[in-house]
N, C-alpha and C positions, 0 to 999 in steps of 0.2 A: 575144476579139472583145474591147474596150475599149465601154460603154455608160454614156451617164450619163440613169440618171433623176430628173424634177423634176416635184415634185407641181403640174399645171396650173391654169387661172382657174376649172373649172368644179369642184361636190363629185365626188371621186373621179376626177378626171382625171388622168391621169398623162403624159407628154413623155418618150419614150423617143427620147434623141438616141442613132445609132449613128457610127461612122467609118468602116466602110466601105457604098459607098449599094448595095452588091448584097445585104450583110446585110438592109440599112430595106429593099430591095425586093421582097424573100421574104416578110422578116416583112410587110408591108403584102400582100401576095399573099395570105400565107395567109390575111389576117385577113378581107379581102374574098372569098376562099371560102366560110371558114366561115362566115360572115354569111348570104348569098347561100344555101347549104345550110338553114340555119337555116330563114331566111325560108321558101324554096319547100317544105320538111318544114313549116311551121307551117301554108301556105298550103293545101298539096295537103290534110290531115290536118283540116279547118276544114272543106273542099269535101267529101269523103268524107261526113264527118256529117252535112252537110246534106243531101246526094244518096245515100244509101244506101240502096237499096228493098232490100225482102223478097224472098225467095226467091217462085219461082213458085207461085202457088199456093197462098198464104197471104193472109193480109192486111195491109197495109202500115200502118203503126204509126209514127204522129205522134212527130216530135224530141220530147220530154220539156221542160220550162220550165226544168230542171235543166240541159238540156246547152245551150240555149237562150241561158240569160243566162251559164254559163262561156265559150259560143262569142265570144257578144257581148266579153263582158269581156279574154277572149284576144285579139280583133282589135285593142282600144282599144292595150292594152297590147302591141301588136306594131308595129302603127300609129305612135304614140309612138316609140319605141326606133328604130325603122328611119329618124323621119325624124334623128331627136335625131344615130344614127353617120350619117345624112347628111350635117347641117350639117360636124358635126366632122369628117368625109372633103373635103368641100371645103374647111373649110379648112386643114386641110397643104396640100391640092392649090394653094395659094396663092390661094383666090376669095374673099376677103374680105366682100361683099358684101353674105352674110348672115349676120353674127356678131350681128345683131339676133333672128336667128331662132331663135341659140342659144338663149341666154340666155330666149327664150319656151320653145322646146322642154324648156328642164330644170325649167322649174317646169313643165311639162305631165307630165315625166317625176314630178314630184313627188306629183300629183295620181291620176296612170292608178297610183300602185302601191298605191293601195285593191285593185286589183283580184284582184290572188293572195288575199288575205286575202278577200273576199268572195268569191271562186271557191271555196274550201275550206270557210266558212260554207256555202253553197249545195248544197256535197256532202256536206256534213256529214249538212245535213236532211235528202238525197234518205236516205243510207244509214240514218239512223235511222229513216223513214216504212218501207221496206223492210227493216230488223230488227224493227218493230214487229209490221207486217201479213206476215212470212215470205214476203218477195218476192214481192204482191203488191200493195200499196199507194203513193200519192206522197202528199206533205205536203197538207195543207187548201189549200182554193181560197185562203184570205187568204197565207198564206206564198206561197203563186206566185205573189202580186200583188207581197206585197211581194220577191220575187225580180226583180222585174221591175221596180218603183218603183227597187230599189238600184242596177240595170244600165243603168233612161236615166237617176236623178241621176248616176251616174258620167261617164256619155255628157256629158248639159250642164255639167258643171262643167271638165272636157275642152274642151268648146269654148269653156266662156268664160272660159276660164284663156286661152286661145289667143286669143282676139277680142279682150278687154283688152289682151292683148300686144301684136296691132298695131293695136289703135286708137293706144293711149298712145304704144306706140314701146320700154317696158318693162316686163318681166313683171311679173304681183302678188305683190305681197309683201305679207308680216307684219311688224308689225315686233317684238321681241320679247316687248311688253307682251299684245302680240291684237291692239293697233288697228292699224287697215289708214293708210297713211303721205298723209303727210300733204302731196300731189305736187298735189291739183286734178285733176277732171276724172277719169269710168272711176268715180265713186264707183255709178251704177248699176250696171254689168256688176255690180261689188265685191259689190253688194247679191245679183245673181243669184248670182253664186257661192256667196256664205254662204248663200243659201238652198236648193242645191243639194248643202251639205254634211247 
């Protein structure tokens, strides 16, 4: 099997060219099946977490702040990566009309990369609270509020990156010196993105 792998236009993208079209079809089908399985599994786990009922005769315990925040960030993470994967797949199939969305979703991907780190920090806070209270306590209310603020600010930042990209026609980016690019327009939205940080 002769195959060539070359780097693509996007960060981390690899373009694989295979001489045998049957092999390429099998690889693409496997990728689609695995990705669909991943997203269905994530949706089922998130849905079950939110709708799980207590056994009959026991009081229903509400979902903890930690679970809510981690679930929301997980949905944000998979949502962005789903649309990035969709844009890449459409480009491979020859639909180049959405190429501008590919760059915007790549910028959103860079933003949503905060989600795993925030989720681990929130889970660590919950575990520490349980450890201190011998498995009966939860973090202080102000800490739980900060969990929601961090989750909401990540969501606002993702939305603003996408809105800025759609309005200006190109993704938000900062120069290496940390200054906003001198392209005109969208400064208000860039300010909102910075504030959401």
